[in-house]
C-alpha positions as CSV (number, residue, x, y, z in Angstrom):
1,M,24.7,-39.9,-13.2
2,R,24.5,-38.9,-17.0
3,G,22.0,-41.5,-18.0
4,Y,19.5,-40.8,-15.2
5,L,19.7,-37.1,-16.3
6,S,19.3,-38.6,-20.2
7,N,16.3,-40.4,-19.2
8,V,15.1,-37.2,-16.9
9,Y,14.9,-35.1,-20.3
10,R,13.9,-37.9,-23.1
11,L,10.7,-38.8,-20.7
12,G,10.0,-34.6,-20.7
13,V,10.6,-34.6,-24.7
14,K,7.7,-37.4,-24.7
15,E,5.4,-35.0,-22.4
16,L,6.1,-31.9,-24.9
17,W,5.1,-34.5,-27.7
18,S,1.9,-35.6,-26.4
19,L,1.0,-32.2,-25.7
20,R,1.4,-31.5,-29.1
21,R,-0.7,-34.0,-30.6
22,D,-3.4,-32.5,-27.7
23,P,-5.1,-29.7,-29.2
24,V,-8.1,-29.0,-26.8
25,M,-4.4,-28.4,-24.8
26,L,-3.0,-26.6,-27.0
27,I,-6.2,-24.5,-27.5
28,L,-6.7,-23.9,-23.7
29,I,-2.8,-22.3,-23.3
30,I,-3.2,-20.7,-26.4
31,Y,-6.3,-19.0,-24.7
32,T,-5.8,-18.3,-21.3
33,F,-2.3,-16.3,-22.0
34,S,-3.8,-14.4,-24.5
35,L,-7.9,-13.8,-24.7
36,S,-8.3,-14.8,-20.8
37,V,-5.5,-11.5,-19.9
38,Y,-7.2,-9.2,-22.4
39,T,-10.7,-9.8,-21.7
40,S,-9.7,-9.8,-17.9
41,A,-7.8,-6.3,-18.5
42,T,-10.8,-4.8,-20.8
43,A,-13.5,-5.7,-18.9
44,M,-13.2,-5.3,-15.3
45,P,-17.1,-5.3,-14.0
46,E,-16.2,-2.8,-11.7
47,S,-14.5,-0.2,-13.5
48,L,-16.3,3.5,-15.6
49,N,-15.1,3.8,-18.7
50,L,-16.8,6.6,-20.8
51,A,-19.9,6.8,-19.3
52,P,-22.6,8.8,-21.1
53,I,-23.4,12.0,-18.8
54,A,-26.3,14.8,-19.1
55,I,-26.5,17.9,-17.3
56,V,-29.6,20.3,-16.4
57,D,-28.4,23.8,-15.7
58,E,-31.2,25.6,-14.3
59,D,-28.5,27.8,-12.9
60,R,-26.1,28.7,-14.5
61,S,-23.4,30.0,-12.1
62,P,-20.0,29.8,-11.8
63,L,-20.2,26.6,-9.7
64,S,-22.4,24.9,-11.8
65,Q,-20.2,25.9,-14.6
66,R,-18.0,24.4,-12.6
67,I,-19.3,21.3,-11.9
68,A,-20.4,20.8,-15.7
69,Q,-16.3,20.8,-16.3
70,A,-15.0,18.3,-14.0
71,F,-17.0,15.7,-16.3
72,Y,-13.7,14.6,-18.3
73,P,-12.6,11.7,-20.0
74,P,-11.4,8.8,-18.7
75,H,-14.1,8.2,-16.8
76,F,-17.2,10.4,-18.4
77,L,-17.2,11.6,-21.7
78,P,-17.7,15.4,-22.5
79,P,-21.1,16.2,-20.6
80,S,-24.4,17.0,-23.0
81,M,-25.8,20.3,-21.8
82,I,-29.5,19.9,-22.3
83,T,-33.3,20.5,-20.9
84,V,-35.7,19.2,-18.2
85,N,-38.0,18.3,-21.1
86,D,-35.4,16.1,-22.4
87,V,-34.3,13.6,-19.3
88,D,-36.8,11.4,-19.5
89,S,-36.5,11.2,-23.4
90,G,-32.8,10.6,-23.6
91,M,-32.9,8.2,-20.5
92,D,-35.4,5.8,-22.4
93,A,-33.5,6.2,-25.7
94,G,-30.6,5.4,-24.1
95,L,-28.4,8.5,-24.8
96,F,-26.6,9.0,-21.5
97,T,-26.4,7.0,-18.0
98,F,-26.7,9.8,-15.6
99,A,-28.4,12.7,-16.0
100,L,-27.6,15.4,-13.3
101,T,-30.0,18.4,-12.8
102,I,-28.7,21.3,-10.9
103,P,-31.7,23.7,-9.8
104,A,-31.9,27.5,-10.3
105,G,-30.6,30.1,-7.3
106,F,-28.2,26.5,-6.3
107,Q,-24.9,28.6,-6.1
108,R,-26.8,31.5,-4.6
109,D,-28.4,29.0,-1.8
110,V,-24.5,27.1,-1.4
111,L,-23.2,30.4,-0.4
112,A,-26.3,31.1,2.0
113,G,-25.6,27.9,3.7
114,R,-29.1,26.3,2.5
115,A,-27.7,22.8,1.5
116,P,-30.0,22.7,-1.8
117,A,-30.8,19.5,-3.4
118,V,-29.3,18.1,-6.7
119,Q,-31.4,15.6,-8.9
120,L,-29.3,12.6,-10.2
121,N,-31.3,10.6,-12.5
122,V,-29.3,7.6,-13.5
123,D,-30.5,4.6,-16.0
124,A,-30.3,1.1,-13.5
125,T,-30.4,-1.0,-16.2
126,R,-26.8,-0.5,-17.0
127,M,-25.1,-2.2,-13.6
128,S,-21.9,-1.7,-13.9
129,Q,-22.2,2.0,-14.8
130,A,-25.0,3.2,-12.5
131,F,-23.6,1.2,-9.4
132,T,-20.1,2.7,-9.7
133,G,-20.7,5.9,-11.4
134,S,-22.9,7.2,-9.0
135,G,-20.2,7.4,-6.2
136,Y,-18.0,9.5,-8.5
137,V,-21.0,11.4,-9.7
138,S,-21.6,12.7,-6.0
139,R,-18.0,13.4,-4.8
140,I,-16.9,15.2,-7.5
141,V,-20.1,17.6,-6.6
142,N,-18.9,17.6,-3.1
143,D,-15.6,17.8,-4.0
144,E,-16.5,20.9,-6.5
145,V,-18.9,22.4,-4.2
146,T,-16.5,22.4,-1.6
147,G,-13.7,23.0,-3.3
148,F,-15.9,26.7,-4.6
149,V,-16.8,27.4,-1.3
150,S,-13.0,27.5,0.3
151,R,-11.7,29.5,-2.7
152,Y,-9.7,26.3,-2.7
153,R,-8.2,27.4,-6.4
154,D,-8.2,31.0,-5.3
155,G,-5.2,30.4,-3.3
156,V,-7.4,31.2,0.0
157,S,-8.2,27.7,2.1
158,T,-10.2,27.6,5.1
159,A,-9.5,23.8,6.1
160,P,-6.8,23.3,8.9
161,V,-5.6,20.3,7.1
162,E,-4.6,19.6,3.8
163,L,-4.8,15.9,2.6
164,V,-2.5,15.4,-0.7
165,L,-3.0,12.0,-2.5
166,R,-0.4,10.6,-4.4
167,A,-0.9,7.1,-5.8
168,R,2.1,5.1,-7.1
169,F,2.8,2.5,-9.5
170,N,-0.6,3.0,-11.0
171,P,-1.0,7.1,-10.7
172,N,-4.4,7.2,-12.9
173,L,-5.7,4.0,-11.2
174,T,-6.0,2.3,-14.5
175,E,-7.8,-0.6,-13.8
176,A,-6.0,-3.0,-16.5
177,W,-2.5,-2.7,-15.1
178,F,-4.4,-4.4,-12.4
179,G,-6.2,-7.3,-14.1
180,A,-3.8,-8.0,-17.0
181,L,-1.3,-9.1,-14.2
182,M,-3.4,-10.8,-12.1
183,Q,-4.6,-12.9,-14.6
184,I,-1.5,-13.9,-15.6
185,I,-0.9,-14.2,-12.2
186,D,-3.8,-16.7,-11.6
187,N,-3.5,-18.2,-14.8
188,V,0.4,-19.5,-14.1
189,T,-1.1,-21.6,-11.2
190,L,-4.8,-22.9,-13.0
191,L,-2.8,-24.4,-15.6
192,S,0.0,-26.1,-14.2
193,I,-1.9,-28.3,-11.8
194,I,-4.6,-28.9,-15.3
195,L,-1.4,-29.7,-17.4
196,A,0.5,-31.6,-15.1
197,G,-2.3,-33.6,-13.6
198,A,-4.0,-34.5,-17.4
199,A,-0.4,-35.6,-18.3
200,L,-0.7,-38.5,-15.9
201,I,-4.5,-38.9,-16.4
202,R,-4.0,-39.2,-20.0
203,E,-0.9,-42.0,-19.7
204,R,-3.4,-44.3,-17.6
205,E,-6.4,-43.6,-19.5
206,H,-3.9,-44.7,-23.2
207,G,-2.3,-47.4,-21.5
208,T,1.1,-46.1,-21.7
209,I,1.9,-45.7,-18.0
210,E,2.4,-49.4,-18.1
211,H,4.8,-49.0,-20.7
212,L,7.1,-46.6,-18.4
213,L,6.8,-49.3,-16.1
214,V,8.9,-52.2,-18.3
215,M,11.8,-49.4,-18.4
216,P,14.5,-48.6,-16.7
217,V,13.0,-45.5,-15.1
218,T,12.1,-44.8,-11.6
219,P,9.0,-43.0,-10.3
220,L,11.6,-40.0,-9.3
221,Q,12.4,-39.2,-13.0
222,I,8.8,-39.7,-14.5
223,M,7.9,-37.2,-11.7
224,V,10.9,-34.9,-12.4
225,A,10.1,-35.2,-16.2
226,K,6.7,-34.1,-16.1
227,V,7.7,-31.3,-13.4
228,W,10.0,-29.8,-16.2
229,A,8.3,-30.2,-18.9
230,T,5.0,-28.7,-17.8
231,A,7.6,-26.1,-15.7
232,G,8.7,-25.0,-19.2
233,V,5.7,-24.7,-21.3
234,V,3.9,-22.5,-18.7
235,L,7.3,-20.3,-18.3
236,L,6.9,-20.0,-22.2
237,A,3.7,-18.9,-22.2
238,A,3.6,-16.8,-19.1
239,F,6.8,-14.8,-20.9
240,L,4.9,-14.2,-24.7
241,S,2.1,-13.3,-22.1
242,L,3.9,-10.0,-20.7
243,T,6.0,-9.4,-23.8
244,L,2.8,-9.6,-26.8
245,V,-0.5,-9.1,-24.6
246,V,0.4,-7.0,-21.7
247,R,3.2,-4.8,-22.9
248,A,2.2,-3.9,-26.6
249,A,-1.6,-5.0,-27.0
250,L,-2.5,-3.6,-23.5
251,Q,0.3,-1.1,-23.4
252,V,0.6,-2.2,-19.6
253,P,4.1,-0.9,-17.7
254,I,6.0,-3.5,-15.9
255,E,8.1,-1.7,-13.7
256,G,10.1,-4.9,-12.4
257,S,12.2,-7.7,-13.9
258,I,10.2,-10.0,-15.9
259,A,13.5,-12.8,-15.7
260,L,12.9,-12.4,-11.4
261,F,9.3,-12.6,-12.1
262,L,9.7,-16.2,-14.2
263,L,12.4,-17.0,-11.5
264,I,9.6,-17.1,-8.7
265,A,6.9,-18.5,-11.3
266,L,9.8,-21.5,-11.9
267,L,9.9,-22.1,-7.5
268,H,5.9,-21.8,-7.7
269,L,5.4,-24.3,-10.6
270,F,7.5,-26.6,-8.6
271,A,5.1,-27.1,-6.0
272,T,2.2,-26.4,-8.5
273,T,2.6,-28.8,-10.8
274,S,3.6,-31.6,-7.9
275,M,0.2,-30.6,-6.4
276,G,-1.7,-31.6,-9.9
277,I,0.3,-34.9,-9.9
278,F,-1.1,-36.1,-6.4
279,M,-4.9,-35.1,-7.7
280,A,-4.4,-36.9,-10.6
281,T,-3.2,-40.0,-8.4
282,V,-6.6,-39.9,-6.2
283,S,-8.9,-39.5,-9.3
284,R,-10.4,-42.2,-11.2
285,G,-10.5,-39.9,-14.3
286,M,-10.6,-36.4,-16.1
287,P,-14.4,-35.7,-14.7
288,Q,-13.1,-36.6,-10.5
289,F,-9.8,-34.2,-12.1
290,A,-12.3,-32.4,-13.1
291,L,-14.1,-31.8,-9.6
292,L,-11.0,-31.7,-7.4
293,M,-9.7,-28.6,-9.6
294,V,-13.1,-26.4,-8.7
295,L,-12.7,-27.4,-5.1
296,T,-8.8,-26.7,-4.7
297,I,-8.1,-24.0,-7.5
298,I,-11.3,-21.5,-6.2
299,P,-9.6,-21.1,-2.5
300,L,-6.0,-20.7,-3.9
301,Q,-7.0,-17.8,-6.1
302,M,-9.4,-15.9,-4.1
303,L,-7.8,-16.1,-0.4
304,S,-4.3,-15.7,-1.6
305,G,-4.2,-12.0,-1.9
306,G,-5.3,-11.6,-5.3
307,S,-8.9,-10.4,-5.6
308,T,-8.5,-9.4,-1.8
309,P,-5.2,-8.3,0.1
310,F,-3.9,-10.9,2.5
311,E,-4.0,-8.4,5.2
312,S,-7.9,-7.7,4.8
313,M,-8.5,-11.5,5.7
314,P,-9.1,-13.4,8.6
315,Q,-6.7,-14.3,11.1
316,F,-7.5,-17.5,11.1
317,V,-7.4,-17.6,7.3
318,Q,-4.0,-15.5,7.0
319,M,-2.4,-18.5,9.4
320,V,-3.8,-21.5,6.7
321,M,-3.4,-19.7,3.2
322,S,0.5,-19.2,4.9
323,A,0.6,-22.8,4.0
324,A,-0.6,-22.5,1.1
325,P,2.5,-21.7,-2.5
326,T,-0.1,-19.3,-4.3
327,S,-0.3,-16.4,-1.6
328,H,3.4,-16.2,-1.6
329,F,4.0,-16.2,-5.2
330,V,0.8,-13.7,-5.0
331,S,3.0,-11.5,-2.5
332,A,6.4,-11.9,-4.5
333,S,4.7,-11.5,-8.2
334,Q,3.0,-8.2,-6.8
335,A,6.2,-7.2,-5.8
336,V,8.5,-7.5,-8.5
337,L,5.2,-6.9,-11.3
338,Y,4.5,-3.6,-9.8
339,R,6.8,-2.1,-7.4
340,A,9.9,-3.2,-9.1
341,A,11.4,-4.7,-5.4
342,G,14.1,-6.8,-6.2
343,V,15.9,-10.1,-4.9
344,E,16.3,-8.6,-1.4
345,A,12.1,-7.5,-1.2
346,V,11.1,-10.9,-1.9
347,W,13.6,-13.6,-0.9
348,P,11.2,-14.3,1.9
349,Q,8.5,-15.6,-0.1
350,M,11.0,-17.1,-2.9
351,L,12.5,-19.6,0.7
352,A,8.8,-20.0,1.7
353,I,7.6,-21.6,-2.0
354,T,11.1,-23.6,-2.4
355,V,10.4,-25.3,1.3
356,I,6.2,-25.6,0.5
357,G,7.4,-26.9,-3.2
358,G,10.0,-29.4,-1.5
359,L,7.5,-30.8,1.2
360,L,4.6,-31.0,-2.0
361,F,6.7,-32.7,-3.9
362,V,7.7,-35.1,-2.1
363,F,4.8,-36.1,-0.6
364,S,3.1,-36.4,-4.1
365,L,6.0,-38.4,-5.4
366,A,5.1,-40.9,-2.4
367,R,1.5,-41.0,-3.4
368,F,3.1,-41.7,-7.2
369,R,4.9,-44.3,-6.1
370,K,2.3,-46.4,-3.9
371,T,0.2,-45.8,-7.3
372,I,2.6,-47.3,-9.5
373,S,3.1,-50.0,-7.5
374,R,-0.2,-51.0,-7.4
375,M,-0.5,-50.9,-11.4
376,A,3.1,-53.2,-11.3
């Protein structure tokens, strides 16, 4: 038994030395868990951050002033008060993205129930801000008008029901909190498949796989060595990314236990590295492996619940994706990192990942043995 484990350990060390001599893979690992995480958190297209807005206040009433004061950071810059003659020139010069015009007599008409119109000019060349910001401006104006008419801020409410919203885990609805952690979760899957598959293809292309065939090692030892070496690299990179990029650079709070997340990731890596080895056995070279990666990783990430809630997908898609380890990994990781869930809450997902990973490992091992026997 000691000799068996020694072979697995030495084969794994060999994988690490091979990775150390591969600068492209090292750059990919560093980029995936550093710049990729940072840019995903800070450049989400649906976010609205410090959008410039100008207001033409022709009414100069308490209601118009109340609307102007409702625009503030982080979604908007403090509004610039301009005249109607400055709207076109300011938008042409790109000084502001939104120009809100409040007509004269606006408050009088609102209180009289005449439903006056408010004009919003939008610079549509700034597509992400224009699309998202228009909804923000419309909602802010409607909320302020409704609050003014009902005298909500004076303590008198005419509404029979009052809805109080409380956002948990991300009270400011900051997109960076979601983007950074989800990018790490997705990158764990992506990088583990790439590293495991590329390692096998690299050995086959360099002819070192034939050297292993004449050594007193079994296909199981070779595969286990690749799994633990890849898992160790990905877990270390994920831990450093959570600590240095997410917590230190982005200032994103992590509510749950990082140790529990790494344990879940370890179970998940057992499945994804097996997938990578299987894909490498059916590929003739790196080009084919890359094509298989595209066909595999996109559905796994898009339908795993990270981009769209799993419960919002069609029932058939949910049934199919329940057999994928990524769905359970994303669910468990979000529960731990976002909601500080413990083992008692995520053990069903951990059990599902373990079972799926075991099946994938057995299936990949059978395919790997078949490939080895052909080369012998």
